[in-house]
N, C-alpha and C positions, 0 to 999 in steps of 0.2 A: 553775603553782606552781614556784618556784625550788628547785633541788637543795639550796641552802644551808639550807633548813629541814628537810630529811629526814635521818635518821641513815644514815651510811655505815659499814658494818662489815666489808666484804670487797672484795678486788680481783677476785673472780670475774667473768668476762665483762665486764670494764671495759677496762683498759689505756689509759685516757685520758691518763695521764701519759707513756705510751710513744709516743704518736702523733706527737710532734714532736721526739724526741730524736736521731734519725738513727742513732746508734750507742750501745752500752751506755756510760752516763756514766763517765768516768774511765778506761775500759779502752783508749782510744787510746794512752795512755802505754805500755802493754805491747805494743802492736803498731804501733810507729812506722813511718813511711815507710821503705822499703828503704834501707839505707845509714846510717840514723840509729840512735842508741842510746836505750834506755829512760832517762828522767831518773833520776838517782841518788836524788832525794827520794822516788821511788815504791817503792824497795826497802824491804821490811819493813812495808809498809802492809797494812791488812786486805785491800784489793783485790789486792795482790801475792800474799797468801796464798791468796786465792780462785783467782786465775789459775793458780797453781802446782798446783792440784788438777785442772785440765782434763785430760781424756783426750787422747791423741794426735789422735784424730779431731776432738774439739771444738777443740783448738788449731789444727789445719789449717783447719777450717771458718772459725773466727774470723779467722785470719791472712788467708785469701783474701777474706773480706768486708771487712776493713780495707784490704787492698791495693786493692780496688775503690773503697772509700770515699775513700781518699787520691787516687786518680786522678780521681774525679768531684767532689771537694770536697763530699761528702755531708754532712759535719758543718755546713756553712753553709746547708743546706736544711731546711725545715720538713717533714720526712718521718718516718714511723715508724722506731723503732729496728729495725735489721735482725734482731734476735732476736725481735721482736714478731710473733706469728701473728695476722693480722687476722681469720681465720676463727674461731678460738677466743677471740680477744681476751685471750690469755695470752702470757706470756714462754715462748719455746721452751726456754730454759735457766734456769728459775726458780731451781733450786738453786745456780746459779753467778752469779746476778745481782749487780751491783756493790753496794757498801756503801750508797751514796746511795739506791739503789732499796729496799734492805732497811729503811732508816731513814725512808723517806718515810711520813709519818703518814696511814694510812688513815682517812678521815673528817675530816681536818684541813681548814683553809680552802683550802690549795693543792690538795688532792685534790678538794674540791667545785668549786673554780674550773675545774680541768682537765675534770672531768665535764661541767660546764655548757658550757664552750667547745666541746666536741665533741658535745654533745647526747646524753649518756648519762644515763639515769635511775638512781636508786639500785639498782633491781632488775636492772640490766644491759640493759634494752631500749633500743635506739637510738630516739631520738625522731625522728619523721618531720618 
């Protein structure tokens, strides 16, 4: 039976939409390659406000992950977001996730399509 016919009400134990994002969406602008500046249009955005609340430790961790991502061209690859914890199938930094992640419609057609693409049932079990 297709996931499209089942109700989806939670992100718990899913992360299907995170499995191909490579990095937190839109946050690359705040962690540009060394020597580059943050684009001016990103100042004052909701995502800018989120990033400004990062602790020093989270900032340093994310900066290091983006430094590596820029070196390896990670964003061009179909790999999980580096904040995605594959063991728990949750975002490691849920409270700091980008606006686009916050606004992604749980149970919407895109959500169901992502779940089906990676073989996740509505109750979170990975389909064999």
